[in-house]
N, CA, C, O and the ligand as a Tripos MOL2 file, in Angstrom:
@<TRIPOS>MOLECULE
protein
  253   251    64     0     0
PROTEIN
NO_CHARGES

@<TRIPOS>ATOM
      1 N           5.0430  -29.0670    6.3960 N.3       1 MET1
      2 CA          5.1480  -27.7280    5.8300 C.3       1 MET1
      3 C           6.6350  -27.5260    5.4720 C.2       1 MET1
      4 O           7.5400  -27.7410    6.2780 O.2       1 MET1
      5 N           6.8250  -27.1030    4.2170 N.am      2 SER2
      6 CA          8.1870  -26.8880    3.7840 C.3       2 SER2
      7 C           8.5620  -25.3980    3.9320 C.2       2 SER2
      8 O           7.7470  -24.4940    3.7460 O.2       2 SER2
      9 N           9.8140  -25.2080    4.2700 N.am      3 VAL3
     10 CA         10.3060  -23.8500    4.4870 C.3       3 VAL3
     11 C          11.1360  -23.4190    3.2820 C.2       3 VAL3
     12 O          12.0710  -24.1080    2.8720 O.2       3 VAL3
     13 N          10.7770  -22.2700    2.7260 N.am      4 THR4
     14 CA         11.5230  -21.7410    1.6170 C.3       4 THR4
     15 C          12.5820  -20.8150    2.1380 C.2       4 THR4
     16 O          12.2910  -19.8240    2.8080 O.2       4 THR4
     17 N          13.8500  -21.1560    1.8170 N.am      5 LEU5
     18 CA         14.8920  -20.2630    2.2010 C.3       5 LEU5
     19 C          15.1750  -19.2420    1.1130 C.2       5 LEU5
     20 O          15.2480  -19.5750   -0.0700 O.2       5 LEU5
     21 N          15.3260  -18.0480    1.5160 N.am      6 ARG6
     22 CA         15.6240  -16.9790    0.5120 C.3       6 ARG6
     23 C          16.8680  -16.2180    0.9360 C.2       6 ARG6
     24 O          17.2020  -16.1010    2.1150 O.2       6 ARG6
     25 N          17.5400  -15.7060   -0.1010 N.am      7 CYS7
     26 CA         18.6560  -14.8250    0.1050 C.3       7 CYS7
     27 C          18.2070  -13.5680    0.8510 C.2       7 CYS7
     28 O          17.1810  -12.9650    0.5370 O.2       7 CYS7
     29 N          19.0290  -13.1850    1.8700 N.am      8 LEU8
     30 CA         18.6580  -12.0090    2.6890 C.3       8 LEU8
     31 C          18.8070  -10.7360    1.8910 C.2       8 LEU8
     32 O          18.1760   -9.7290    2.2130 O.2       8 LEU8
     33 N          19.6330  -10.7570    0.8490 N.am      9 LYS9
     34 CA         19.9110   -9.5880    0.1010 C.3       9 LYS9
     35 C          18.9450   -9.3580   -1.0280 C.2       9 LYS9
     36 O          18.3250   -8.2980   -1.1110 O.2       9 LYS9
     37 N          18.8050  -10.3510   -1.9140 N.am     10 CYS10
     38 CA         18.0090  -10.1850   -3.1040 C.3      10 CYS10
     39 C          16.6990  -10.9950   -3.1280 C.2      10 CYS10
     40 O          15.9250  -10.9390   -4.0830 O.2      10 CYS10
     41 N          16.4860  -11.7400   -2.0500 N.am     11 ASP11
     42 CA         15.2450  -12.5220   -1.9410 C.3      11 ASP11
     43 C          15.2200  -13.6940   -2.8890 C.2      11 ASP11
     44 O          14.1850  -14.3460   -3.0260 O.2      11 ASP11
     45 N          16.3040  -13.9770   -3.5360 N.am     12 GLY12
     46 CA         16.4090  -15.1030   -4.4750 C.3      12 GLY12
     47 C          16.3160  -16.4580   -3.7830 C.2      12 GLY12
     48 O          16.7080  -16.5830   -2.6230 O.2      12 GLY12
     49 N          15.8160  -17.4510   -4.4590 N.am     13 GLN13
     50 CA         15.6260  -18.7650   -3.8750 C.3      13 GLN13
     51 C          16.6000  -19.7360   -4.4030 C.2      13 GLN13
     52 O          16.5660  -20.9110   -4.0380 O.2      13 GLN13
     53 N          17.5220  -19.2680   -5.3000 N.am     14 ASP14
     54 CA         18.4920  -20.1830   -5.8870 C.3      14 ASP14
     55 C          19.7860  -20.1540   -5.0920 C.2      14 ASP14
     56 O          20.7330  -19.4390   -5.4190 O.2      14 ASP14
     57 N          19.7910  -20.9560   -4.0380 N.am     15 LEU15
     58 CA         20.9150  -20.9650   -3.0970 C.3      15 LEU15
     59 C          21.7380  -22.2520   -3.2360 C.2      15 LEU15
     60 O          21.1920  -23.3450   -3.3870 O.2      15 LEU15
     61 N          22.9990  -22.0980   -3.1830 N.am     16 VAL16
     62 CA         23.8970  -23.2400   -3.2070 C.3      16 VAL16
     63 C          24.0580  -23.7730   -1.7640 C.2      16 VAL16
     64 O          24.5500  -23.0660   -0.8840 O.2      16 VAL16
     65 N          23.6450  -24.9970   -1.5470 N.am     17 LYS17
     66 CA         23.6560  -25.4940   -0.2080 C.3      17 LYS17
     67 C          24.7050  -26.6560   -0.1170 C.2      17 LYS17
     68 O          24.8500  -27.4380   -1.0570 O.2      17 LYS17
     69 N          25.3970  -26.7440    0.9840 N.am     18 PRO18
     70 CA         26.2570  -27.9020    1.1880 C.3      18 PRO18
     71 C          25.3810  -29.1550    1.4040 C.2      18 PRO18
     72 O          24.2060  -29.0450    1.7520 O.2      18 PRO18
     73 N          25.9610  -30.3220    1.1970 N.am     19 VAL19
     74 CA         25.1650  -31.5520    1.3350 C.3      19 VAL19
     75 C          24.6460  -31.7210    2.7610 C.2      19 VAL19
     76 O          23.4690  -32.0260    2.9580 O.2      19 VAL19
     77 N          25.4990  -31.5270    3.7420 N.am     20 ARG20
     78 CA         25.0660  -31.6570    5.1020 C.3      20 ARG20
     79 C          24.8450  -30.3110    5.7030 C.2      20 ARG20
     80 O          25.7830  -29.5260    5.8460 O.2      20 ARG20
     81 N          23.5830  -30.0190    6.0700 N.am     21 LEU21
     82 CA         23.2550  -28.6820    6.5810 C.3      21 LEU21
     83 C          23.2720  -28.6730    8.1120 C.2      21 LEU21
     84 O          22.7350  -29.5740    8.7570 O.2      21 LEU21
     85 N          23.8650  -27.6920    8.6490 N.am     22 HIS22
     86 CA         23.7360  -27.3750   10.0330 C.3      22 HIS22
     87 C          23.6180  -25.8380   10.1590 C.2      22 HIS22
     88 O          23.7670  -25.1020    9.1830 O.2      22 HIS22
     89 N          23.3490  -25.3930   11.3840 N.am     23 ARG23
     90 CA         23.0480  -23.9470   11.5230 C.3      23 ARG23
     91 C          24.2080  -23.0500   11.0940 C.2      23 ARG23
     92 O          23.9870  -21.8850   10.7610 O.2      23 ARG23
     93 N          25.4310  -23.5620   11.0940 N.am     24 LYS24
     94 CA         26.5500  -22.7310   10.7400 C.3      24 LYS24
     95 C          26.9840  -22.9260    9.3290 C.2      24 LYS24
     96 O          27.9760  -22.3350    8.9020 O.2      24 LYS24
     97 N          26.2710  -23.7410    8.5800 N.am     25 SER25
     98 CA         26.5810  -23.9770    7.1620 C.3      25 SER25
     99 C          26.4880  -22.6920    6.3970 C.2      25 SER25
    100 O          25.6260  -21.8620    6.6850 O.2      25 SER25
    101 N          27.3400  -22.5050    5.4420 N.am     26 ILE26
    102 CA         27.3110  -21.3120    4.5980 C.3      26 ILE26
    103 C          26.6290  -21.6390    3.2710 C.2      26 ILE26
    104 O          26.9860  -22.5650    2.5440 O.2      26 ILE26
    105 N          25.6220  -20.8080    3.0150 N.am     27 LEU27
    106 CA         24.8950  -20.9620    1.7360 C.3      27 LEU27
    107 C          25.2950  -19.7170    0.8680 C.2      27 LEU27
    108 O          25.4790  -18.6080    1.3700 O.2      27 LEU27
    109 N          25.4130  -19.9740   -0.4250 N.am     28 THR28
    110 CA         25.7350  -18.9170   -1.3540 C.3      28 THR28
    111 C          24.5960  -18.6760   -2.2960 C.2      28 THR28
    112 O          24.0250  -19.6250   -2.8330 O.2      28 THR28
    113 N          24.2510  -17.4380   -2.5100 N.am     29 CYS29
    114 CA         23.2020  -17.1060   -3.4580 C.3      29 CYS29
    115 C          23.7130  -17.0640   -4.8600 C.2      29 CYS29
    116 O          24.6710  -16.3490   -5.1560 O.2      29 CYS29
    117 N          23.0530  -17.8640   -5.7860 N.am     30 ARG30
    118 CA         23.5390  -17.8760   -7.1460 C.3      30 ARG30
    119 C          23.2270  -16.5240   -7.8900 C.2      30 ARG30
    120 O          23.8550  -16.2140   -8.9030 O.2      30 ARG30
    121 N          22.2910  -15.7750   -7.3860 N.am     31 THR31
    122 CA         21.8850  -14.5660   -8.0830 C.3      31 THR31
    123 C          22.8140  -13.4290   -7.8140 C.2      31 THR31
    124 O          23.3130  -12.7690   -8.7250 O.2      31 THR31
    125 N          23.0460  -13.2060   -6.5070 N.am     32 CYS32
    126 CA         23.8560  -11.9770   -6.1440 C.3      32 CYS32
    127 C          25.1540  -12.3710   -5.4150 C.2      32 CYS32
    128 O          25.9140  -11.5010   -4.9900 O.2      32 CYS32
    129 N          25.3970  -13.6470   -5.2760 N.am     33 ASN33
    130 CA         26.6310  -14.1190   -4.6540 C.3      33 ASN33
    131 C          26.8150  -13.8000   -3.1650 C.2      33 ASN33
    132 O          27.9050  -13.9340   -2.6090 O.2      33 ASN33
    133 N          25.7240  -13.3790   -2.5480 N.am     34 ALA34
    134 CA         25.8130  -13.1160   -1.1130 C.3      34 ALA34
    135 C          25.9110  -14.4450   -0.3950 C.2      34 ALA34
    136 O          25.3760  -15.4500   -0.8640 O.2      34 ALA34
    137 N          26.6040  -14.4560    0.7630 N.am     35 ILE35
    138 CA         26.6670  -15.6650    1.5350 C.3      35 ILE35
    139 C          25.8520  -15.4380    2.8670 C.2      35 ILE35
    140 O          25.7770  -14.3220    3.3820 O.2      35 ILE35
    141 N          25.3080  -16.4440    3.3430 N.am     36 ALA36
    142 CA         24.5830  -16.3710    4.5880 C.3      36 ALA36
    143 C          24.6050  -17.7000    5.3120 C.2      36 ALA36
    144 O          24.7420  -18.7510    4.6870 O.2      36 ALA36
    145 N          24.4660  -17.6580    6.6800 N.am     37 LEU37
    146 CA         24.4710  -18.8430    7.4370 C.3      37 LEU37
    147 C          23.0970  -19.5170    7.3570 C.2      37 LEU37
    148 O          22.0720  -18.8350    7.3810 O.2      37 LEU37
    149 N          23.0700  -20.8360    7.2640 N.am     38 TYR38
    150 CA         21.8230  -21.5580    7.1960 C.3      38 TYR38
    151 C          20.9260  -21.2080    8.3690 C.2      38 TYR38
    152 O          19.7240  -21.0290    8.1710 O.2      38 TYR38
    153 N          21.4520  -21.1030    9.5760 N.am     39 GLY39
    154 CA         20.6350  -20.7540   10.7150 C.3      39 GLY39
    155 C          19.9870  -19.4350   10.5800 C.2      39 GLY39
    156 O          18.8220  -19.2630   10.9420 O.2      39 GLY39
    157 N          20.7340  -18.4730   10.0540 N.am     40 ASP40
    158 CA         20.1510  -17.1310    9.8370 C.3      40 ASP40
    159 C          19.0100  -17.1580    8.8550 C.2      40 ASP40
    160 O          17.9880  -16.5030    9.0580 O.2      40 ASP40
    161 N          19.1830  -17.9190    7.7830 N.am     41 LEU41
    162 CA         18.1030  -18.0150    6.7670 C.3      41 LEU41
    163 C          16.9160  -18.6700    7.2930 C.2      41 LEU41
    164 O          15.7920  -18.2550    7.0110 O.2      41 LEU41
    165 N          17.1250  -19.7190    8.0760 N.am     42 LEU42
    166 CA         16.0150  -20.4390    8.6810 C.3      42 LEU42
    167 C          15.2060  -19.5030    9.5730 C.2      42 LEU42
    168 O          13.9770  -19.4690    9.5260 O.2      42 LEU42
    169 N          15.9490  -18.7370   10.3940 N.am     43 GLU43
    170 CA         15.2590  -17.7620   11.3020 C.3      43 GLU43
    171 C          14.4610  -16.7540   10.4880 C.2      43 GLU43
    172 O          13.3110  -16.4480   10.8040 O.2      43 GLU43
    173 N          15.0960  -16.2410    9.4250 N.am     44 ALA44
    174 CA         14.3830  -15.2610    8.5950 C.3      44 ALA44
    175 C          13.1090  -15.8400    7.9690 C.2      44 ALA44
    176 O          12.0790  -15.1700    7.9010 O.2      44 ALA44
    177 N          13.1930  -17.0640    7.5260 N.am     45 SER45
    178 CA         12.0140  -17.6520    6.8600 C.3      45 SER45
    179 C          10.9260  -17.9500    7.9490 C.2      45 SER45
    180 O           9.7300  -17.8880    7.6650 O.2      45 SER45
    181 N          11.3540  -18.2610    9.1500 N.am     46 GLY46
    182 CA         10.4130  -18.4120   10.2280 C.3      46 GLY46
    183 C           9.6710  -17.1020   10.5790 C.2      46 GLY46
    184 O           8.4700  -17.0880   10.8500 O.2      46 GLY46
    185 N          10.4390  -16.0250   10.5600 N.am     47 ARG47
    186 CA          9.8420  -14.7020   10.8160 C.3      47 ARG47
    187 C           8.8620  -14.3380    9.7330 C.2      47 ARG47
    188 O           7.8000  -13.7710    9.9940 O.2      47 ARG47
    189 N           9.2450  -14.6840    8.4650 N.am     48 ARG48
    190 CA          8.4150  -14.3620    7.3330 C.3      48 ARG48
    191 C           7.0670  -15.1200    7.3970 C.2      48 ARG48
    192 O           5.9950  -14.6050    7.0780 O.2      48 ARG48
    193 N           7.2170  -16.3910    7.8400 N.am     49 LEU49
    194 CA          6.0660  -17.2090    7.9890 C.3      49 LEU49
    195 C           5.0760  -16.6460    9.0150 C.2      49 LEU49
    196 O           3.8700  -16.5740    8.7820 O.2      49 LEU49
    197 N           5.6380  -16.2540   10.1490 N.am     50 MET50
    198 CA          4.8240  -15.6510   11.1870 C.3      50 MET50
    199 C           4.1400  -14.4080   10.7440 C.2      50 MET50
    200 O           2.9680  -14.1880   11.0480 O.2      50 MET50
    201 N           4.9130  -13.5280    9.9710 N.am     51 ALA51
    202 CA          4.3280  -12.3190    9.4720 C.3      51 ALA51
    203 C           3.1930  -12.6000    8.5090 C.2      51 ALA51
    204 O           2.1860  -11.8930    8.5260 O.2      51 ALA51
    205 N           3.3300  -13.6100    7.6730 N.am     52 ASP52
    206 CA          2.2890  -14.0090    6.7200 C.3      52 ASP52
    207 C           1.0390  -14.4460    7.4810 C.2      52 ASP52
    208 O          -0.0800  -14.0470    7.1580 O.2      52 ASP52
    209 N           1.2650  -15.2900    8.5180 N.am     53 LEU53
    210 CA          0.0970  -15.8020    9.2890 C.3      53 LEU53
    211 C          -0.6390  -14.6550    9.9850 C.2      53 LEU53
    212 O          -1.8690  -14.6020    9.9970 O.2      53 LEU53
    213 N           0.1330  -13.7530   10.5550 N.am     54 GLN54
    214 CA         -0.4840  -12.5890   11.2130 C.3      54 GLN54
    215 C          -1.3220  -11.7710   10.2830 C.2      54 GLN54
    216 O          -2.4110  -11.2890   10.5930 O.2      54 GLN54
    217 N          -0.7130  -11.6430    9.0700 N.am     55 GLU55
    218 CA         -1.4500  -10.8530    8.0660 C.3      55 GLU55
    219 C          -2.7720  -11.5170    7.6320 C.2      55 GLU55
    220 O          -3.7990  -10.8650    7.4440 O.2      55 GLU55
    221 N          -2.6840  -12.8460    7.4870 N.am     56 GLN56
    222 CA         -3.9050  -13.5990    7.1490 C.3      56 GLN56
    223 C          -4.9540  -13.5020    8.2530 C.2      56 GLN56
    224 O          -6.1440  -13.3150    8.0000 O.2      56 GLN56
    225 N          -4.4590  -13.6380    9.5090 N.am     57 LEU57
    226 CA         -5.4010  -13.4580   10.6200 C.3      57 LEU57
    227 C          -6.0780  -12.1180   10.6230 C.2      57 LEU57
    228 O          -7.2940  -12.0000   10.7750 O.2      57 LEU57
    229 N          -5.2330  -11.0850   10.4440 N.am     58 ALA58
    230 CA         -5.7310   -9.7160   10.4670 C.3      58 ALA58
    231 C          -6.8050   -9.5320    9.3580 C.2      58 ALA58
    232 O          -7.8340   -8.8960    9.5820 O.2      58 ALA58
    233 N          -6.5470  -10.0880    8.1910 N.am     59 SER59
    234 CA         -7.4640   -9.8590    7.0920 C.3      59 SER59
    235 C          -8.7400  -10.6670    7.3470 C.2      59 SER59
    236 O          -9.8280  -10.2380    6.9600 O.2      59 SER59
    237 N          -8.6170  -11.8280    7.9910 N.am     60 MET60
    238 CA         -9.8100  -12.5670    8.3570 C.3      60 MET60
    239 C         -10.7130  -11.8100    9.3240 C.2      60 MET60
    240 O         -11.9380  -11.7890    9.2090 O.2      60 MET60
    241 N         -10.0200  -11.1830   10.2980 N.am     61 ARG61
    242 CA        -10.7820  -10.4420   11.3140 C.3      61 ARG61
    243 C         -11.4890   -9.2190   10.6780 C.2      61 ARG61
    244 O         -12.6210   -8.8770   11.0180 O.2      61 ARG61
    245 N         -10.7390   -8.5630    9.7120 N.am     62 ALA62
    246 CA        -11.2430   -7.4180    9.0610 C.3      62 ALA62
    247 C         -12.4220   -7.7870    8.1780 C.2      62 ALA62
    248 O         -13.3990   -7.0450    8.0750 O.2      62 ALA62
    249 N         -12.3090   -8.9850    7.5230 N.am     63 GLY63
    250 CA        -13.3610   -9.3320    6.6250 C.3      63 GLY63
    251 C         -14.4810   -9.8470    7.4530 C.2      63 GLY63
    252 O         -15.5250  -10.2200    6.9170 O.2      63 GLY63
    253 ZN         20.9650  -12.9980   -3.4150 Zn       64 ZN64
@<TRIPOS>BOND
     1     1     2 1
     2     2     3 1
     3     3     4 2
     4     3     5 am
     5     5     6 1
     6     6     7 1
     7     7     8 2
     8     7     9 am
     9     9    10 1
    10    10    11 1
    11    11    12 2
    12    11    13 am
    13    13    14 1
    14    14    15 1
    15    15    16 2
    16    15    17 am
    17    17    18 1
    18    18    19 1
    19    19    20 2
    20    19    21 am
    21    21    22 1
    22    22    23 1
    23    23    24 2
    24    23    25 am
    25    25    26 1
    26    26    27 1
    27    27    28 2
    28    27    29 am
    29    29    30 1
    30    30    31 1
    31    31    32 2
    32    31    33 am
    33    33    34 1
    34    34    35 1
    35    35    36 2
    36    35    37 am
    37    37    38 1
    38    38    39 1
    39    39    40 2
    40    39    41 am
    41    41    42 1
    42    42    43 1
    43    43    44 2
    44    43    45 am
    45    45    46 1
    46    46    47 1
    47    47    48 2
    48    47    49 am
    49    49    50 1
    50    50    51 1
    51    51    52 2
    52    51    53 am
    53    53    54 1
    54    54    55 1
    55    55    56 2
    56    55    57 am
    57    57    58 1
    58    58    59 1
    59    59    60 2
    60    59    61 am
    61    61    62 1
    62    62    63 1
    63    63    64 2
    64    63    65 am
    65    65    66 1
    66    66    67 1
    67    67    68 2
    68    67    69 am
    69    69    70 1
    70    70    71 1
    71    71    72 2
    72    71    73 am
    73    73    74 1
    74    74    75 1
    75    75    76 2
    76    75    77 am
    77    77    78 1
    78    78    79 1
    79    79    80 2
    80    79    81 am
    81    81    82 1
    82    82    83 1
    83    83    84 2
    84    83    85 am
    85    85    86 1
    86    86    87 1
    87    87    88 2
    88    87    89 am
    89    89    90 1
    90    90    91 1
    91    91    92 2
    92    91    93 am
    93    93    94 1
    94    94    95 1
    95    95    96 2
    96    95    97 am
    97    97    98 1
    98    98    99 1
    99    99   100 2
   100    99   101 am
   101   101   102 1
   102   102   103 1
   103   103   104 2
   104   103   105 am
   105   105   106 1
   106   106   107 1
   107   107   108 2
   108   107   109 am
   109   109   110 1
   110   110   111 1
   111   111   112 2
   112   111   113 am
   113   113   114 1
   114   114   115 1
   115   115   116 2
   116   115   117 am
   117   117   118 1
   118   118   119 1
   119   119   120 2
   120   119   121 am
   121   121   122 1
   122   122   123 1
   123   123   124 2
   124   123   125 am
   125   125   126 1
   126   126   127 1
   127   127   128 2
   128   127   129 am
   129   129   130 1
   130   130   131 1
   131   131   132 2
   132   131   133 am
   133   133   134 1
   134   134   135 1
   135   135   136 2
   136   135   137 am
   137   137   138 1
   138   138   139 1
   139   139   140 2
   140   139   141 am
   141   141   142 1
   142   142   143 1
   143   143   144 2
   144   143   145 am
   145   145   146 1
   146   146   147 1
   147   147   148 2
   148   147   149 am
   149   149   150 1
   150   150   151 1
   151   151   152 2
   152   151   153 am
   153   153   154 1
   154   154   155 1
   155   155   156 2
   156   155   157 am
   157   157   158 1
   158   158   159 1
   159   159   160 2
   160   159   161 am
   161   161   162 1
   162   162   163 1
   163   163   164 2
   164   163   165 am
   165   165   166 1
   166   166   167 1
   167   167   168 2
   168   167   169 am
   169   169   170 1
   170   170   171 1
   171   171   172 2
   172   171   173 am
   173   173   174 1
   174   174   175 1
   175   175   176 2
   176   175   177 am
   177   177   178 1
   178   178   179 1
   179   179   180 2
   180   179   181 am
   181   181   182 1
   182   182   183 1
   183   183   184 2
   184   183   185 am
   185   185   186 1
   186   186   187 1
   187   187   188 2
   188   187   189 am
   189   189   190 1
   190   190   191 1
   191   191   192 2
   192   191   193 am
   193   193   194 1
   194   194   195 1
   195   195   196 2
   196   195   197 am
   197   197   198 1
   198   198   199 1
   199   199   200 2
   200   199   201 am
   201   201   202 1
   202   202   203 1
   203   203   204 2
   204   203   205 am
   205   205   206 1
   206   206   207 1
   207   207   208 2
   208   207   209 am
   209   209   210 1
   210   210   211 1
   211   211   212 2
   212   211   213 am
   213   213   214 1
   214   214   215 1
   215   215   216 2
   216   215   217 am
   217   217   218 1
   218   218   219 1
   219   219   220 2
   220   219   221 am
   221   221   222 1
   222   222   223 1
   223   223   224 2
   224   223   225 am
   225   225   226 1
   226   226   227 1
   227   227   228 2
   228   227   229 am
   229   229   230 1
   230   230   231 1
   231   231   232 2
   232   231   233 am
   233   233   234 1
   234   234   235 1
   235   235   236 2
   236   235   237 am
   237   237   238 1
   238   238   239 1
   239   239   240 2
   240   239   241 am
   241   241   242 1
   242   242   243 1
   243   243   244 2
   244   243   245 am
   245   245   246 1
   246   246   247 1
   247   247   248 2
   248   247   249 am
   249   249   250 1
   250   250   251 1
   251   251   252 2
@<TRIPOS>SUBSTRUCTURE
     1 MET1         2 RESIDUE 1 A MET
     2 SER2         6 RESIDUE 1 A SER
     3 VAL3        10 RESIDUE 1 A VAL
     4 THR4        14 RESIDUE 1 A THR
     5 LEU5        18 RESIDUE 1 A LEU
     6 ARG6        22 RESIDUE 1 A ARG
     7 CYS7        26 RESIDUE 1 A CYS
     8 LEU8        30 RESIDUE 1 A LEU
     9 LYS9        34 RESIDUE 1 A LYS
    10 CYS10       38 RESIDUE 1 A CYS
    11 ASP11       42 RESIDUE 1 A ASP
    12 GLY12       46 RESIDUE 1 A GLY
    13 GLN13       50 RESIDUE 1 A GLN
    14 ASP14       54 RESIDUE 1 A ASP
    15 LEU15       58 RESIDUE 1 A LEU
    16 VAL16       62 RESIDUE 1 A VAL
    17 LYS17       66 RESIDUE 1 A LYS
    18 PRO18       70 RESIDUE 1 A PRO
    19 VAL19       74 RESIDUE 1 A VAL
    20 ARG20       78 RESIDUE 1 A ARG
    21 LEU21       82 RESIDUE 1 A LEU
    22 HIS22       86 RESIDUE 1 A HIS
    23 ARG23       90 RESIDUE 1 A ARG
    24 LYS24       94 RESIDUE 1 A LYS
    25 SER25       98 RESIDUE 1 A SER
    26 ILE26      102 RESIDUE 1 A ILE
    27 LEU27      106 RESIDUE 1 A LEU
    28 THR28      110 RESIDUE 1 A THR
    29 CYS29      114 RESIDUE 1 A CYS
    30 ARG30      118 RESIDUE 1 A ARG
    31 THR31      122 RESIDUE 1 A THR
    32 CYS32      126 RESIDUE 1 A CYS
    33 ASN33      130 RESIDUE 1 A ASN
    34 ALA34      134 RESIDUE 1 A ALA
    35 ILE35      138 RESIDUE 1 A ILE
    36 ALA36      142 RESIDUE 1 A ALA
    37 LEU37      146 RESIDUE 1 A LEU
    38 TYR38      150 RESIDUE 1 A TYR
    39 GLY39      154 RESIDUE 1 A GLY
    40 ASP40      158 RESIDUE 1 A ASP
    41 LEU41      162 RESIDUE 1 A LEU
    42 LEU42      166 RESIDUE 1 A LEU
    43 GLU43      170 RESIDUE 1 A GLU
    44 ALA44      174 RESIDUE 1 A ALA
    45 SER45      178 RESIDUE 1 A SER
    46 GLY46      182 RESIDUE 1 A GLY
    47 ARG47      186 RESIDUE 1 A ARG
    48 ARG48      190 RESIDUE 1 A ARG
    49 LEU49      194 RESIDUE 1 A LEU
    50 MET50      198 RESIDUE 1 A MET
    51 ALA51      202 RESIDUE 1 A ALA
    52 ASP52      206 RESIDUE 1 A ASP
    53 LEU53      210 RESIDUE 1 A LEU
    54 GLN54      214 RESIDUE 1 A GLN
    55 GLU55      218 RESIDUE 1 A GLU
    56 GLN56      222 RESIDUE 1 A GLN
    57 LEU57      226 RESIDUE 1 A LEU
    58 ALA58      230 RESIDUE 1 A ALA
    59 SER59      234 RESIDUE 1 A SER
    60 MET60      238 RESIDUE 1 A MET
    61 ARG61      242 RESIDUE 1 A ARG
    62 ALA62      246 RESIDUE 1 A ALA
    63 GLY63      250 RESIDUE 1 A GLY
    64 ZN64       253 GROUP 0 **** ****
């Protein structure tokens, strides 16, 4: 499963990444020029994934 990283500010997916990524790597958003730590973006995408799954589960139960 691939994780999509998104800018925390504008939700853009066009991020400038350094070649070697670690949790403290700084990524820059090409759209709004916001910077974020790779670790923070990973965490955010994990939370988004969980929220999506819970939503799907909820709709399955409702259906
Ligand atoms: Zn952005």
